[in-house]
Residue, then its C-alpha position, 0 to 999 in steps of 0.5 A: m117798168a112803167p114810167p112814174a106818174p106826171q108831177t109838177t113840183l114848185l119850190i119857193g125860196g132860195s135856201n140850200g134845200t132848194s139848191t139840193l133839190c134842183a140838183i137831185l130832182g133836176d137830174k134827167s138821167n135818173p129814171a125816177n125823175a121822168n115826168h117830173v117837172l120842177r119849178v123854182a120861184t124866187r125873189s132874186g134870179h141871180k142864184y137860180l138863173d145862169d150867169n146870163q140870167a136867161a136859163p135855169r142854172v145847173w146845180r151840182c150836189t156832192e152827197k156824203k152817204h153814211i152807212s146809217d143816217v141814225v148814227a152818222a160819223d166820219f170814222l164809219p164807212t162813207r161814200l160820195i155821190t154826185h147829182v147834177g141837175a137843173p129846174d125846168s123853169v125859174f120864176v122871179y117874183g121880185g122883192d116886194q108885193q107891188e106887182d101883186e097889189k096892182k090887180k083889182g079883179d080884172d081878168d084881163e090883167p096879166l098873171n104875175p110870175l108867182e101866179r104863172a109858176i103856180s098855174g102853169v099858164h105861159a110857163p116855159d114847161n109843160g107841167g100844167s098847174a103845180d101839184i105841190i108847192i113847197l116852201a124851202c126857206p127859213v121859218s121867219a119867211h113863212f108868213a110873208l110867202l104864205r101871204r103871197i101864195a094866198k093872194a095868188m091862189y085867190n086870184l087864180d081860183r077866181r079866174g078858174l086857172l087852178g082847175r074847176s073839176p072837183a075830181r082833180p086832187p088837191i094842190f098841197i102847200g107846205s114846208l120842208y120845216a114846219a116849225g114856228g106854227l106853220d098852220w097858224m100862219s096859214r090861217i092868218a095869211f089866207l084870212k088877211e088876203r081873202p077877197v070880199d067876194f070869195n064864196g067860202t069854197w075853193k073851186r079846187s081843194l087845197g091841202l097843207f103839209g109840213l115836215k117835222a124836221f128839215p130832211y137835209l143837212t146841206k150847205s152851198l157856198k157858191a152858186g151852182e154847187v151844194s154839199l149834202h152832208g147827210r139826211f135826217p133819219q126820220l121823215q114825219v109829216a103833218v097833213s091837213p085836212s086829216n083824212a085818208g085821201s089827203r094822206s095818200r096824195v101827200k105820200m105819193l107827192l113827197d115820196r117822189v120829192l124826197q126820193n123815198n123809193e131810192t133811199g128806202k125811207k118811210l114817210e110817217f104821218l103825225g097827229l091823232s091818226s098816227n101810229e100808236v108809237l107816235g101817239g095816235d090810234g093807228t089809223c095811218d098804219e091801217e090805211l097804208q096796209v090797205m093802200k099796199e094791198k090795193d096798189y094805190t101807191t104805185a100809180s103809173s099815170a095821171v088818171a091812176a093818181a087821181n083814182a088813188y085819191g078817190g080810192a083812198k076813201s073806199a080804202m078807209i071803209i076796208a081799214a075801219q072794218t079791218h081795225k075792228q076785225i083785228k081788235n076782235a082777234k086780239e080780244g079773243s072774240v074771233s080767231a086771227s085767221a077768221a079775222a084775216a079771211a073776213a069779207p069786206p063791209i057790206i056797205m062796200t058792195n053794189s049787189s048781193s053777188a059782190a057782197t059774197s066775194n072774198g076779194h076786194s077788186s070789185t070794190k075799188n072807188r065804190l062810195p056809199p050813196k049818201l054823203a052822211i054815211d060816207t063821212l061817218v063810215t070812212q073817216s076815223l074818229a081821230d080825223q073827226a076829232d082834229p079835222f085840220s091836224s092842228l095837233a100834228f102841226l103843234s107837234c112839229t112846233l113844240n118838238s123842234t130841236n133847232q129852236i132850242l139848241h141855237p138860242c142856248i148855244l148863242v147865249a153860252l158862246f157870246r159871253d165875255e166875263a172880262n167885259p160884262e157891260r158891253n157884252e150884255q148890250d150886244g154880245t161882243i166878245s174877243w177872238n184870236p183867229t191865229k190862236e184858235l185856228t179858225p177865222l170865227p168861232r165854230f158854232y157847235a164845236d166851240g159854242a156847244a162845248k161850253i157847259e152853259a150851253g148843255q145846261l141851258i138846253t137840258a133845263i129848257a128842252g128837258g124841263e120847261m118845254y115839257f111842262v108846256i107840252d104835257a099840260l097843253e096836250r092834256l087840254l087839247s087832245p082826246r084822253g088816251y092820245d099823246p101826239i105831241s109828247a110821243l115825239h118829245g126831244g126831237e131825236p129817237v135815241g135821246r127820247k128813249f134815253m129820257n124815257i128810261l130816266g123818267n124824264s118824259p113830258h108826262d113824268m115832268g108834268s106830274r112831278s112838277g104838279l104843273t099839269n094839274l095846276a093848268l087843269k085846275t086853272e082851266f076848270a076854274k075859268l070854265y066852272g068857277s073856282e068853288n067847284v075845283k075842290e069838288a071835281a078833284d076830290g078823289d085826287d086831293s092830298g090835302g096839301e100843296d101839290t105844285n112843286g113847280n120848277r125846282a132843283g133836282l126835278i130833272n133826273r140825272e140833269k148834270m149828266l144829261a147836260w154833259c152828254m148834250s155839250t159833248g155830243l153836239s161839239r163832237n158831231s163831225r157833220l156839224n163841226a165846220v159850221l161857223s158862228p153868225c158874226i160881225v167883225d169889228e175890223s177897227s178893233r184888230q190888235v197886233d197879236g190878231t185879236i179882234q172884237i166880234k158880235p153875233n149877227t142878229q139878222t141871221r136865222f139863228f136869231t130870226d127863226d129860233t127866238q121869235h118862232g121858237l122859244c117865244i111860242s113856248l113862253g106864250l103858251a105857258e102864259l096862256l096856260g096860266f104859268d108864272l113865267e118868272r117862277y116856272m120858265p126862268q131859263t127860257l125867259y132868261v135866254v129870250r131876254r138876253l137875245q132880244k136885247w142884242m136884237k134891240k127888240e121886246f118880244v117879252l117884257p124885260q124884268e125891270k118892266v114887270t109889275a103886278g098884273s102885267k103879262i110878260v108876253s102879251d104886254a111886250k111891244d114887239v110880240w106881234e113879230t113872233s109866232a106866240p099865240q098872243a100875236f094872233g090875239v089868242k090869250t086863253v085856252q078856249e080862244l086857242k081851241r076856237f082858233l084851231q077850229l078855223d080852216v087853214f085856208s079860210e074856207t070855213h067862217g068861224l066868226n068869233a075866232e076870226g074876230v079875235l084874229r082881226k083885232s090882233g096886233l099882227m093883223a093890225r100891222l099888216 
């Protein structure tokens, strides 16, 4: 069996995910890791360098393999697997950007550690430049790291250290968890760091990717040791630019990183080109079939890997014709057998003899002679409609479960009815470790068990979020596509259950009337309020059609709240997770009772408040929703948590006056990923913002002007 193609993977960040991949991908005894160079770039070397701070640390990962990742429980058969490995090299880039700032365009200036990790120049391995750069870190760290990466990439591009050949496949930059608007952060990071002499085109192309859900449930309590409790059952990814070449390349790279060939998991692409179950037009499935037939996905050398990227363009021509043939067969205009036996499109051939061939072997990598024809024929309409996969990344942002679960559990867990005044200020509660048998409250087993947690999660995730998803999708997606709402709820089992109960985003948007309200509001802004009634004449019932967020809107809401609390609190893979707490030792009483309060510096706060619920509120405000009326539970949770954090991400109730904007007017909104932080306050501004290249390669002056005036840019 031929060895796998060479690949160099760079992990940035010191998370548990990095530790897990060091053990799995750094295991050189595994043949699947042959020709795979693994690098780690981190702010501090103590975790990933050995005790002498000289060589990469060896990591041992103990993985619990369940009979199924979909239904994982300890009472079902499980087995333990041990992975032992280490990265090939570790680069410590330090805790600030001072080293980055010293360069002023001098090509003789030594490269900093991050630039060496990306380019491979003077690296202690033979991996060359990185093929894929992966952020394995909390969402709150994405923007700072993207700025570092952007500054490094601009310098390396200017000095020609990324590779000048246009035939080389793109370098892909992305995250194992694309919540919080990863593509939004990339746009502003690369815009902020763009040098004045950048000509608008990268010498070597770049691509962006992001997984919808973090692929591992993992925990490390000691350097060198990590436990992998389970893997997420679905691997779904957003990729920009949206084209066959990018998808084929990302599949090849991520299949290797995520061990898909060994685990049998399948990478699914999100967005308008996704399969129909995921709300797209099926383009990706057609590409995958062609890739399998042409063996583009099993390249055995670096040259073959590069050919696979170019061959993907040719494959799209076949895929387009295949789609047409299958469609004709379904509609009965030709037989299925005739469709299967049909020759490839004539544009694929270079001679009449090739055109008469029934096979595709003679067509590999033959592109149309004219770029215009190439673009029109080989790129699907879905890819042209959303060239940067903005809707795919938006699906990752709005269907992220942690950003809803964690804040709701925090509010329910840290509640003390006996001392409401102090509790309101910082979340302080009493806890007796002796009586409760745990040193601190268990986040899921104790927090999610509170019925308030289930009620808040159901009201927000199954109601208020769905208003935003449905309205936004109707305004941004081409008619007939639903790439965001098709993935609602995060989990496939829960999604199906909500659909059966009639609680899908489309159901909620329709029953509440809020989707229609958003459409009318936007129509009035574009064409004038006097034209709204005429445009909606066929749909006018003569009365108020907006019921809004009312009691009973969610079908079987009490049952769903109970199921949510019970399911989370009894999940065997989560029951040992302790709450993020600060203990007041001076409060310890004779019986052992202590006073504890939530640690607001942990990712349960910094990731899930600013980069989760605040985005939903910002989008709702952008859509014209009355937040107090239609998003009361989301607003309540954010206001309670921000008080503990001593921040103002949304206006407190006492500051709201007639005409004020709850999100836009908040003094700390720039610390969030709400669109208002980027200066985006209307649907049309959002559309223009999403038209910007994620790596600042195209110059959309109007949208860039809005960004440069935003509160976030002003503070950078």
